[in-house]
N, C-alpha and C positions, 0 to 999 in steps of 0.2 A: 525278435527271435533267430536263432540263425539256423539256417537249415543243416539238418542232420543227415548226412549221407552214411548208409550203412553197407552199402557196396556200389563198387565201379567195375565196369568191364574193361576199362581205360587201363590198361599198362603203366601210363605217365602220370597217371592221378595221385596225385597228394593232398590231403586236406590242408584247408590254410591254417589250422590250427598246428599242423605238424612244421611249417615254414618257419615259426618262429622259436626256434630251438634255444636260443642262446636270450633267453629270458634272463633280465637282470632281477637280483635276489632287491626285495625291500630292505630300506636302513633301519637299524633298531629304531631309529627318532622318528621315524615315519609308522611303526607299528603301532594298534590300538588293544593291548592286551587287557584282560579283563583277568581277575583272580578268585573266583571261587572259592566258596567252603560247601563241603558234601559229608553228609554222614553216611556212612556203610555199615552193612552190618556185621553184628559185634561189638556195636557203638564205636568203630572206629571212624576219624575224621579227616579228610583228606582235603588239600588244597589243589584247586584245578585250572591253570594257566589255559584261557583260551583266547581264540582271535589269532592264531600265529601264524603270519604270511610269508611263506618261502620254500625252500628247499627240504626233503627229507633229511639230510643231513646236518642241513642249518638246524632244524629240529632237535635232532636228535644231539649236536653238541649243546644246545640252550638246556635240553632235560639234563644230559650228564654234571653239566655246571652248576645247576641250581642242586640235584641230589647232595652232588661232592662238598659245595658251601653251606649246605643247610644240615650236613651229615646224615642224612636218613633215604631211604630208601623211595622208589617210583617208576615210572612207567610211560607209555606213550598210547594211548587209543583215541580213534577218531581224530587225529590231529591234534590231539588235547594234550599238555603235560600232568600227570597225575604225580602229585610228590606227597609223601605219608607225612604230613606234617599238618598244625592246625595254625602255625604261626602265617598267617601272611603277611604281617609286617616285614618280617624277615625277607621274604619271597620280595615283594614291594621294594625294600630297601636294594636289595640284589639287580634286580633287571632296571632299577633307574640308575645305580650306579655302570651297570652295561650300556647306560645309554639309552634303553627303552622307554616307552611311553607305559606305563601300566596305571591300573587303578584298583580299586579293590570293588568286588562287586558282590549283591547278592548277600548271605547268611552272615 
């Protein structure tokens, strides 16, 4: 477990985590995405893409692409993409075409 420094009086101190700012993105084929089906209030069903590893910008671009290709709405919450469709097969096909490793999970 890493030590977590909350406060330092040293003006030249920088936490180790901040030294690695140029973090490389994880390539799509190295992602391990899962597509879940979830029922919401009002008998609405949504598909949720979980386990995305990458920057916020990459997550937003993926969400935008999925919404556009499926012709539905959606959003991002807690680093998960919520798409307003129950057609998980279509999402799976789109993600695989984009080079992502994805599987259907749950429901």
